[in-house]
C-alpha positions in Angstrom: 0.1 -0.3 0.0 2.9 2.4 0.7 4.5 1.8 -2.5 1.3 2.5 -4.1 0.6 5.6 -2.7 4.7 6.6 -3.4 3.5 6.0 -7.2 0.6 8.1 -7.0 2.3 11.0 -5.3 5.5 11.0 -7.9 2.5 11.1 -10.4 0.9 13.9 -9.2 3.7 15.7 -8.6 4.9 15.0 -12.8 1.7 16.2 -13.4 1.6 19.3 -11.4 5.0 20.4 -12.9 4.0 19.5 -16.6 0.7 22.2 -15.6 3.0 24.5 -14.6 5.4 24.4 -17.1 3.0 24.7 -19.9 1.2 27.8 -18.5 4.3 29.7 -18.1 5.3 29.2 -22.0 2.4 30.7 -23.5 2.4 34.3 -23.4 -0.6 36.1 -24.4 -0.8 38.0 -27.9 -1.3 41.1 -26.0 1.7 40.4 -23.7 3.9 39.8 -26.9 2.8 43.0 -28.4 3.7 44.9 -25.0 6.8 43.5 -25.0 8.8 45.7 -27.5 8.0 48.1 -30.4 7.0 47.2 -33.7 7.1 48.5 -37.5 3.5 49.1 -38.8 3.7 48.3 -42.6 0.5 49.0 -43.9 -0.1 48.1 -47.4 -2.1 51.7 -47.6 0.8 53.8 -46.5 0.5 55.9 -49.1 3.8 58.1 -48.1 6.1 55.4 -47.8 7.1 55.8 -44.4 6.1 53.2 -41.6 5.0 54.7 -38.0 6.3 52.7 -34.9 3.7 51.0 -33.4 4.0 51.0 -29.0 1.2 48.7 -27.0 -0.1 49.3 -23.7 -2.5 47.3 -21.7 -5.2 49.2 -23.4 -3.8 51.5 -26.0 -1.8 51.4 -29.1 0.4 54.2 -30.0 1.6 54.7 -33.8 4.4 57.4 -34.2 5.9 59.0 -37.3 8.5 61.7 -36.6 6.8 64.1 -33.8 3.3 63.1 -34.2 1.3 60.5 -32.6 -1.9 58.8 -33.2 -3.0 56.9 -30.0 -6.1 54.0 -30.5 -7.9 51.7 -28.1 -7.6 48.0 -28.6 -8.7 45.1 -27.6 -7.9 41.2 -28.6 -10.6 38.7 -28.7 -11.3 35.1 -29.6 -13.7 34.8 -32.5 -14.4 30.9 -33.6 -10.8 29.7 -34.6 -9.5 33.2 -34.9 -7.9 35.7 -32.8 -9.3 39.4 -33.5 -7.9 42.4 -32.9 -9.8 45.6 -32.9 -9.1 49.2 -32.9 -11.2 52.4 -32.1 -10.5 55.9 -32.2 -12.7 59.1 -32.3 -12.9 61.0 -35.4 -11.7 64.8 -34.5 -14.0 66.1 -37.3 -17.7 63.8 -36.8 -16.8 62.8 -32.9 -17.7 59.3 -33.8 -16.1 56.3 -32.7 -13.9 54.6 -35.8 -14.0 50.7 -35.5 -11.4 48.7 -37.6 -11.2 45.2 -37.2 -8.2 42.7 -38.2 -7.7 39.0 -37.8 -4.3 39.0 -36.2 -1.7 35.6 -36.8 1.5 35.2 -35.7 4.3 34.1 -38.4 7.5 33.6 -37.1 8.6 36.7 -35.1 5.9 39.1 -37.0 2.2 39.4 -36.8 -0.1 39.6 -39.8 -3.5 41.5 -39.5 -5.7 40.8 -42.4 -8.7 43.7 -42.5 -12.2 42.3 -41.4 -14.4 45.3 -41.3 -14.8 47.6 -44.7 -13.3 50.7 -42.8 -10.3 48.3 -42.3 -10.0 47.4 -45.7 -10.6 50.4 -47.3 -8.3 52.9 -44.6 -5.3 50.8 -43.3 -5.5 47.3 -45.9 -3.1 44.5 -44.7 -0.5 45.1 -42.1 2.4 43.3 -40.8 3.8 44.4 -37.5 7.5 43.7 -37.5 9.8 43.7 -34.2 11.9 46.7 -34.1 15.5 45.7 -33.8 
């Protein structure tokens, strides 16, 4: 009986260590985005320069020279895909503008594919490239 309890205790210890190990491995997309600065490479960028993107817990700041544009963002799970939503207030109409993208990690970059019409027409496909 004592030997049986020893095996059970050993098995439980291994299972607990595996669970702890697996939970520590996976960083969320939000955590990864916040961990560094990114080049925001958009197919609709007309002037040929790519702003720097910096994520905080709830905000995205796009910086180009001395100009900054701030968006709130959320990341959600929609069916089997991850969706990132950017919201900002239009300074002329005072209405919220919503841009939704499917976000996928490819190697060390993130690919954002537009979902809604504003994202398609205004931003296009985006690649977030880690800044070196």
